[in-house]
N, C-alpha and C positions, 0 to 999 in steps of 0.2 A: 192300716190309718195313719195321720200325717203326726206327724212330733206333736206340732201345737196342738192337735185335739187329743193326743194323750196330754199334753200338761194343762190343757180345759177340765180333762174328765177328772184327773186326780185333785187340780183346786176344787171341784165340785164335789165326791168324795171327803177333802179335806173337811170342808167348810159342814157337810151333814156330820159328819163326826164332831163337828166343835158345836152343833146345833142339839147333837146326839144327847139325853137325859140316861137313855138304858143303851148302850152298844152293845150287842152282841156278835161274837166272831165264829164261825163255824171252819174248824179245817179238813181237808181233807189228803191224801194220800200228796197230793201237788205239793205241798209246801216244802214235803223235805226234799223234792227232786233237786233243789241247788244244796243239798246236803250231801248230794250223792247217792240218793236213797231212788229207785223205780216207784212210777205211781203204777195204777193199774189199767188204765182205759187211755193213757197219754198216746200220743204218738209212737214212741218206744216204750210204752207201760208192758209191764207181766203181761197181763192176758191179752192185749194186742197183739205182742207179737207170738203168742202162742197160737192165739185163732190163727194168723199166719205161718202155723208151722215152724218157727224162728225159737233158737235156742233163748232160755231165761238165766243172766248170772247168781247167783246167789249172793247175796253182801251181807256184812257185819254190820245187822241195826246199831249194837252199840258202840262202835267205832265213828258214827258219823257225829259232826259238830251242829250246830243252832247256827243260821244262815238269818241273811238279814232281813229276811220275812220273819225268821220267830223272837229276833230281837225289837221290829215294830211294834210287834204285840207286847211283849213287855216293856216296851216305851208308852204303851197306850195303860198297860198298866200303872206304869209310872206316875202317869197324867190324871189319874183316877178316871179313866174316861172307859176301861173295858168293868162291862158289869158282870159277863159270862163268858167262858172259851168252852165250846163245843170243838171235841175231835172225834174223829175218826181213825186217827193211827195210836197205833201201837210200841214209834219207836221210841218213846222217852223222851225226846227232846223238849218238847214244850216245861216239861219240871225241870231238863236241866237249864234249861235257858233262863229259869226265874221265876215262870207263872206261879203264883201260889195257889196251892192244892185246892183253896175252897172256892179258886173261882176258873176252877177247872172240871169239864165232866170229861173222860176219856172210855167214849160208848164202847169201843171193841177191846178195852182193858190196855193193858201194859205189860211190856217185854219183861220187865224191873223189880216189877211188884206181883207179889201172890196174895188172893184173895180166901178169907174162910169161907168155907163151903155152909158156916152154920148161921154166923151173922155179917157176913159179908165184909167184914175189916180189911181192907188194905196193908200189907205189911212190904218192905223190901228186901226183896231174894238174900240182900248181900246180911241179914239177920241170920241165915241156915236157919231158920224155923221150920217147922214142919207141923207143927199146931199151936193153932191163935190163944190167947188166952183166956176165951171163952172155952176153951177143949175140944171147937171145931178141928178139922184138917184144913191144911192150907194146901191150895192149887192154885195154880197157874191161872192169872186173871185173864189171858186172852181169851176172849169169846171167838169160837171157832164156827163153820159152817154149821146152819143147825140148833146153834147154842140161843139162849135168851140171852138181851142183852143187859148189864147190871140196872136193878129195878130202880134204885135212888139216883144214878145218872142218868138214865131214862126221862126220868118225871122232874128232875130239877132242870133239862135241857128241854124238855117241853112248858116246864113253866115258864123260863128264860123267853122262847120264843116266842109265847104268847103276850109278854108283856114289852117286849122291847120295843124301839124306835128305830131302831137300824139295825139290819142283820146283814152283816157283810160275809160271803162265801169268799174262803181263799183255796183254791186248790183239791175241788172235788167236783166231779163230774154229774152227782147228786142223782143217783139213779140205785142207792143200796135204802130200802127202807129198814128200820122207821127213820131213821135217821135223814131221809132227801124228804121226807113231810115236815121238817123244822123250818122251812123255808116257806111252807105252805099256809103252816100257822103263823107266821110273823107276818106275812102279808096281808091273812084275811082279818088279823089286829090292827092292821093299816101303819103298818112298818112298812121304811123305805126296804130296797133288797138292791144290794151292788156285788156284784160276781165277779171274782178275779180267778179264769181257768183257763187254761191253751187246752181249748176242745169244747164240745158242744155240751149243755147242759137241755133239760127238759122246761127249766125254768127262763129260757132266755129272753122269750117275746116277753115276758113279765117283770124282770128284772127294771128297776128304774138307773141303773145305769152297770155297764157292762164291762170288763176288760178281758180282752185274751192276750195281752201282751206277758211276761215273764210277772213273775208277783215279785221279785227283786228289782223290776223296773217300774214298780204299782206301789207298793204298800208303804215300803220306806221312805219315798218321797212322799206323800200323802202325809204320814205321820207327821214329819219335820216341818210339812206345812199347816198342821192342824197347831204345833206346838208356835210358831210363828203368831197364829192364831192367836193363841191364848194367853200370847205377851203382850199383844196388841194396847 
């Protein structure tokens, strides 16, 4: 698409963010590719390469730094525009970038945090503890295939999806359920749906606004434009 078309769509997204009263952002692995981490189903994603019989390189998630996309979401928080952030990522970058824990649901856990097997409280690995204050055993918070998603995070995510008026998908192929059901819940509740993702999603035909450009080319300028609208 032409650059002018991209500019028009960015202006529309900024206007929608300006009008939104309950804005929810949903992130997948694609938001962290600009921090040097691989995604899964993108053109050079882990599962894409495996399906083609190509080798995949192991990356150190803990060394990855927040990129402009992460920072733009923190700016939404600073502008008091972010109602909730739902993430499929385990890389800990959202928390490191400055997102408030009470505004974040990490559906698949976090490599830097442990979860109590009894009360589900989370603690940082850096605490070097093996027991929670309730006496429960501390285990990895990362959710592996076949394991249930954390109940509170899942319930909070569905509640915010159901009650938002703008749902922005950032870097997710939207095929892993139940997380991928959340845009559907938002749509059914009357929310606008915007998708920023390099690669097709099952929601492309019903999205109100679609970007296939890199996240760094879309979200930061849209938030900059939002700030201008708020200052006008």
